[in-house]
Each structure stands twice: as C-alpha cells, then as structure tokens.
N, C-alpha and C positions, 0 to 999 in steps of 0.2 A: 553650465547649460541649463536652461529652464524649460519645463514641459508644462504649459498651462499654469504657470505660477509655481510649479514644483521644481526644485533644484535637483538635478541628476548628477550623481557622482559615479566616476568610473575607475575604481581601484584596480590595480594590477596584481596585487598579492593579497593573501588572507589577512596578513598583519595590517595592511592599509585599510582593508574593509572593517576590521575590528576596531581600529583606532577611530575611524569615521562614525561607526555605530556607537561607540562610547562617548563621542564628543557632540553629536548632533542630537537635536530634539525632534520629536514627531517624525520618525524615520521608518521606512519600510524597505525590506530587501527585495530587489527585483531579480528574478531568474528568467524564466520563459516569458512571464508576464500574461499568460493566458487567463489567469483568474484575477490577478491584482489589477491589471489595467481596466478590465471590466468593472471591478468594484469601484475604482476611482471614477470612471465614466458615469457610473450610476449613482455616485454620491454615497456609496456605503462606507468608504474610508476617505480621509482628507489629509494625507501626509504632506509635510512641508519638504521633505527630502526623500529621494529614492537613491539607494545604493545598488548599483548594477553589479552582479557577480559574474557577468559574462566573460570578463577578461582574465579570471583567475583560473589558469590551466589545471591547477591541482584539484579543482572541484569536479573534474570530468573523468570519464573512463570507467571501465569494468575490468577487474583483474582479481587474481587470487593473491591474497596478502596475509601472511602469517597463518596459513591454514584456513582462512576464511574467504568467502567471496565478497569482494568489496565493490560497491557501486557509488560513484561520485554523484553528488546531488544535482549537478547540471546535466547529467546523462538523460537523453530524451526517451520517451516510450518507443520511438522508432528504432533507436539504437539498442534498447533492451530486447525488443522483439526479434531482432536479427542476430544477436550476439551468440556465438557458440557456447560460451561458458554458461549463460543463462539458460539456453536450451538444453544443455546437458544436465545441469544441477537443479534447476528450478523452472521447468517449462511452463509451469502454471503462471509464473510471473510474465513469461513471454506471451502467453495466451491473453492475460489481462491487458498487457500493453498493446497487443496487436488489435484488440477489439474495442479499445477506448476511443471515443470521440471520433473526429474526422482525420484524414491523412495530414492536413495542414497543422491541426492541433498536435497530433503525435510527433510531428517534426519540430515543434516549437516548445511544447510543454516540457517539464522536467520532473524527475522522480522526487527531488527535494521539494518542489512546489506542490506536487500532488499530496505529499505527506504533511508539509508544514501548513498548508491551507486548511487542514482538518475538516474538510467537507465530508459529511457522513457517507455520501454516495461515491467517494473517490474509488477508483478501480484498483490501485496498486497496493494499498495498505493490507487488505485481507490476506492476499497471498504472502506478503512479506511477514506478517505476523504468524501465519502458519508455518513459515520457514524459520521461526525463531529469530527474526531480525532484531538487531539493536542499531541504534543511531548514535553517532558521536556529535556532541555539541561543543563548540569552542568559543571561548571569549578571551579577552586580553589577559586574564589571569591563569588560563589553562584550559583543560577540556574534561569532559565526563562522558560516559556512555550510559544509555538507558534503554531498557527493553522497549521495542516499538509499541507493544501492547499497553505500556504504562505512559506513553508519550501523549496519548490523546486524553484530554480532560473533558471536553464537550465540543459542541458544534463550533468550529473556527477558534478553538481554544486548546492550547497545548502546554506541555510542561517546559517548553523553551523559556528560559529566563531572559530578562532584559540584557541586551549586550551579547547574546549568544547567537552563533550561526550554525546550522546543521551542515556538517562537513563531510560525513561519511555514513553509508548504510552497510552494515556487516551482516552476513548470514553464515553460520557454520555449515560445512559440508555435510549433507545428510548421510546417515549410516545406510548400509545396504538394505535392500528391500523396503525403501521408503518411496512413497508416491504422494504428490501434491497436485490437486486439481482445482480449477477456478470456474464457476459458472455464474452467469448473471442473466437477468431478464431486463430488457429495455422495450419501450414502445417501438413502433414501426421505424421511426427515424433512427438511422444507424448511429448517429452521433449524439443521441439523447442520453441523459443521466440514467444510471441504473435505478430501476424500481426496487430491486433487491438483488443481493449477490451472496454467494457462499464459497468460501475456500475450505477445502478438506485435505487433511494430511493423515496418512496411515503408515506406520512402521510395523512390519511383520517380523515375528520371531517364532519358529517352530509352528507355522501356520496359524498363529494367534496374533491378535492385534496388541503389540507391546505398547504403542503410544498412538493416540489420535488427538487431533486438534480440528475443531470446526470454528471458522470465524465468519460472522454474519456481517454483511455491509448493507447500508442504506436502510436498515430497519431498527436503528437505535441511534442515540446521539453520537456514538462513537463506534468504530469497529468492535464487534461484540463477540468475544470467545464464548461459545456454547459449552460451558463446562459440564452441564448435565448430560448433554448428548455424548460427550467424550467419556463420561463416567459409565454410560451403558456399553460403550464399545471396548474399552480397555480390558485386556485379558481374555477376550472371547474370540471364537473362530468367525471370520467374516461370512455373512450370509445375507441373502436378500431380505429376509425377515428381520434380521438385526439392523440392517440399514433402514428399513421402514420405521422401525421403533425409534432409532436415533434421529431420523429426519423429523418425525413427529415431535420429539422432544425439543429439537432445535427450533421448530416453528413455535412451540409453546414459550421457549426462552426469549424469542425476538420481542422487541419493544417498538413496533412500527407506529407511525402516525398516519392520518389521512391528509392528503393534499391534493393538488390539481393533477398529479401523475398517477396516483392509485389510492385506494382506500386502505385502512388499517387491515381489514379482513383479507382483502386481496393479497397484500404483501405477505401476510402470514402463510397463506396457501402457497404462494410462490416459493417462499423459504423451504417449505416441506418438499416441493418438487425439485428445487435446485440442490438441496442437501442430498437427496437420494442419488441425483445424477453425479454430483461431485464425489461422493463416497465411492460409487461404482468406478468412476474414472481414476480416482486415487488408488484403488485396489489394483486396477489393471496396470497402472504404472509401477506400483510396488512389486507386483508379480513379475515384472520384466527383468528383475535381477540386479540392476544397477540403480543408484539413487535417482528416483523420480524420472526414470526413463520409460517411454511408452512401451507396452508389451509388444507391439508390432514394429 
C-alpha cells in the first residue's frame, strides 16, 4: 500500500516489524500518527516507508508484571486516564493524560509516540520520569532497558538506536507515603501545548522528605530533573516555606526560550508557581497513606 508515495507496511508481530526495520531504508514507525503524519504533511520528515505498529497486540495494555507497572507503547492517553492501576499507583500520569490535547487526540495518540517523538512540551514524560520509569528497546539482536530520564538527548532526539523499537514502559510500585503530582500551564485553548509543566514526587519517612524529584517540562530541550530543588527538599520536614524555596530554585534551574507561546521570563515565573502547586499536591497524596493516593 502507498500513501502519497510512501509505502505502508503492516506487520502483525514484533519480529516482523524488527525485520522490516532492519531491511528497509528511510523508515519511520507509525503508532497513533498524531505527530508523525502532521510532520509528513508539513514536510518536516520525508520517509520512504512507514511501519505501522497497530496490528501488534503485545504492544498494548496496562498490567502489573514482575512487580512493576507495565504500559504498552500503543496504549492511548484515554486508556491511561481511566485505567484503575494507573489511577491507584500513579494518578499524576492519569492527570497528565486526562488533560492533554483534545478528546480525539487522546483517543488516537499513544504513550510510545508521546515519548519517542521527544517533543519538549510533551505531557507524559515528566510524570513518568518522576515515577522512575524505564523503557525497554528491542531490536533483532535483543533488548535493553534505559532510564527514561536518560532516553532524551535533545528536541526530537533520543537514545533509541537504528533498528530499535520502544516495546515497554515500566515503573516500580512506589513505596508507602509517596505522592506524585503534575501541573501544567497552557493558553486558553484547551488542546494547546504546555507553556510549562512540573511533575513533583515526594516520599515521606518519619515526617521528613526521604526522597524528592521535580521534573520540568517545556522549559528545556528535554524533560529536566531539577536536582538543585530536590537537594533543598531531601531530609527536611515539608513546609510552605520549604516549598517556596524549592520552587524558586526549580525556576532558576529551568532553561526556557522565548517563542510565539511565551517569553523566557514568563515561563520561568510559571515554573515557580507550578512547582509550588505540584509539591503541595504531591504532599497531600503522600500523606494519604498509600502510594500516590489522594488524601481525600
């Protein structure tokens, strides 16, 4: 089958897809197509071959596997937002999925595409990184796992090697008294890209912060862990004053640019506000008693 001069392949197994990927030239993988087909239409990419992953059933679904939560790369944001395992163990990811783009896009896009496209404003990676997610990459010779935080190299650039396919996203089950929250700011259009976003994770032990992670989105070339802000939080009792200090540090660590959506200065100010909200929400969930469950 051809699509405007592009040959479309429809493998039914991962092995078939990997064989095609190894044997064809100038090839792109097609999942939901919400980013790739737009890029083709606008002339950003010019593939000769598209390999559709839609027929590979093993790339779908959400389940517990070997003590970890596993999300298949063809899982849609709509499915993530409504799945009980996600809402129980990492509701921040459900929040991010529920509020991204339009209902039509949420029903077509995929978590794998949202990750692999490596768009700095993507909604799902910050919460996944805060949850210590790893991705499995497979090729015809075998597979490997890599921390999601290390997967992103730059805008639209990842650590995925030639011939590799993202086949799984894994997250460990969070320890007790852990909360993760996601906050973002967008213009008035509900389906607009994020101007800035923050995912915050807090794990409490004996009323102190045993572990914290803040991940900034849309304000750097890649999702950015704010290590300085985490350093201020770890080992201390949570308080509004502490969160104000950490939020200011997160804003200082951001590396935004000015574009048609917002100025550099405005993005940094938004990070400050979002970080405070995300930390407060994460604390509320951590105090709920079960991993990442809301206090109420």
